[in-house]
N, C-alpha and C positions, 0 to 999 in steps of 0.2 A: 590415499590420494592427497598428496601434500603440495603438488605443483599445480597451480590454477591460473587459467587465463580468464580475464574479464572482458566480455564482449559488451561494450556499453560503458559510458563514463558519467552517467547522470546520478541522480540522488541515491537510488538503490545500490548501484555499483560502487559508489564512493563509500557509503557506510559499510557495505559488505567487505569491500577490499581492505579497509582499515581494520575491521573486526577480525577478519581471517588472518591478516598479518600479525595482529596482536596475539593470536592463538597459535603462532608459529607455522602457519601455512605460508608458502612462498607464492607471491603473485608474479608469475613469469612475464606477463605482458598485459597491456591494456589496449583494447581496440575501440576506436570511435570513428564515425564518418568524418567528424571534424578533427583534424590533426592537432589543433590547439587544445580541444577538450581532452583528447587522449593524452597529450603531453602534461596538462595540468594534473590529472589524476596520477599519471605515472610518476611525476615528480614527488607527489605526496607519498607514494609507495616505493620510491627509489627503484623503479623497474623500467623495462622497455615499453615502447608504445608504437602503434601503427594505425593507419587509416585504410589499410589494404588487407582484406580477409584472406587473400592468397598468401600472405606473408606471416601468418600466425606460426608461432614457435610450437614445439612439442610440449605437451603438458598432460597431467593425469586427468584433468577435468576442465571443461569450459563452462563458465556460467554466463548465460545470455541474459542481460538486463537492458533490453531496449524497449521502445514503444511496442505495444501489442501488435499493431498493424505492420511492424517491420520484422517480426520474428520469422515468418515464413521466408521472406527474402534473404535474411541472414543465413538461415539454415540451408537454403538451396546452394549456398556458396561454400559450405564447410564440408570437409571430408569426415568419414566415419571416425568418431571419437566418443569418449564418455562425455556426456553433455546434459545440462539442465537449463530450464528457463525459470525466471522468478515471477512470472505473471499469475495473477489470481484468476483471470478469466479465460485463458487459453488452455485447452486440454492437452493431455500428454500425447494424444495421437498426432499432434503436429510434427512429431519427429519421425513417424513411420513413413516409409520403410527404410530410410536412409541411414539409421543409426542402430547400433547393437545395444549399447547401454545408454539409457536416457531417462529423464525424469523431471520432476518439478521441485524447486527449492524456494517456496513462497513465504517471505517474511510479512506477516500481517501487521503493518505499521505505516504511518504516513511519514515520508522521508523528505528532508530538505538538507542539501549538502552542508550548509553552514550552521545547522542547528544540531547540537549534540543530543544524543539519546542513550538510554541504557539498553544495549543490545541483548543483555542476558535476560531481560524481561519480555522480549518480543516473541510471540508465538511463531514458530516455523512449521509450516505445513508441507509435509514431504510425501512424494509419490515417486515410485520407481517402476520401471517396466519389468523388473524381476525382483524377487525377494533379496537376492544377493546384492544387487546394486542399491536397492532401497536401504538395506542395512548400512551400506557405506555412506549414503547420504545422511542417514539418521546420526551416524557417528560424528560427521562434520557438524551438523546442526547442534548436537548436544555439547560440542566444544564451544559453541557460540552462546547458547541459550539453555535455560532450565525448562523451557516450555516448548517441547517438540511433539508434534502430532502427525500421525500418518492420515492422509485424507485423499480420497479419489477425486477425479476431475469434476464429477457431478456435484459432490459436496463442496469443493473449493469454489466453483462458479457461484453456488448459492451463497457461500460465505462472502464472496466478493461483492455481490449485490447488497447483502446486509451491511457490509463495510462502507459502501457508497452512501447508504442512508445514514449510518451512524457517524461517519466522519465527514465525507464530502458535502452532503446535504446539510448537516448540522453546521458546518463551518460557513456555508453560504448563508444560513439563517443568521449567524453571528455578523456576517458582512452586511446583511440587510438591516439588522438591529443597529449596527454602527452608523449606517447612512441615516436612519431615522433619528438617532441621537444627534448626529452632526447638524441636522437641519435646525435643531433648537440649542445648539452650542453646548451639548452635554458630552462629557468624556465617556467613551465606551467602557473604560475600566470600572465604572460604577456597577456594571453587570457581573464583574468577575466573581465576587462572593456568591452570587446567585447561581452562576454557572458551575462553580466548584461544588456547591452543596448539591446541586442536581446530579452531578456525576458521582459524588460521594455516596449518595443514597443507593446507587446501582450496585455497590459492593455487596449489599445484603438484601436487595429487593429486585423483583422483576420490574422492568420499566413501566409496564401497564399499571402496576400496583401503586406507583408513586406519582402518577400523572396528576397535575393540578392545573388551575387556570379557568378562565371563563367558559371555554368549550366543555371541559370536564364537568363544570357545574351547570352546564346548559343555560348559561346566562346570556340569552339571545340579545337582550337590550344592550349590554356592554359590548358584545361582539359587533353589533351594528354601529355603535358609536365609534369603535375603533376603525371599522371599515370606512366610515364617513370622514374620519380625520386623515386617513392615509391619502396622499396626493397621487401616487403613481398607480395607474390602472392595473398593471401586472402584479403589483404587490397587494392591491386590494383583492384581486382574484386568488392569489396564493393564500392570503390570510383566510379567505372564505373556504377554500378547499381544505386547508389544514384543519380549520375548525370543524368542518363537516365530517372529516375523517375521525377526529377525536370523539365527536358526539356519537358517531356510529359505533366506534370501538367500545364505548362505555354505555351503550344502551342496555 
């Protein structure tokens, strides 16, 4: 499967398209609802583009990288072909019964179009509707990354929830921390050594084992002082709930 069509032109499609091309796969065409977005990615990949799903060219594989709520709509407009989606939260059954060879090609990473990353370190979670097709997907993934795992839809959905906590929620916490520091004219970068060390400890320890802070110590007085100093009611509530959760976890 060397000839591939990308359905989608966002963050995931951009990184996958470039990585696949660098591994000698041919990106035959890029589709996006926005013709401008399709054109931008197609220019990077020196290939064709369209905003009409009925005008897709012939390829060995279609990779669907669109918003989760748009996957079913996209699939309803495609003819039977070898196809995968890249979602962590949508099951493999979304393809039934309209496709013969289908699966999931889920890269576990946070993607931004303009931020480079090392694709070879990204875990790729693979699922196919047959062992034969799954083997073909694994082969593609192994050309991109040294970290390839077969994983069923139930496992992948649980992984996606965990990833939301580990990545999306933690980044939101960084955003809150940035706002709190900005109120007192302090640069967020002062926290970077702390953040780096927190992450570094996870290479050799379970997260629960390296928990620190007032809630871990059950320092109720400090917790209350922090809550009193926070101005926003929703952040006060979040601080209290997070502290309660840590206290309960370490009882």
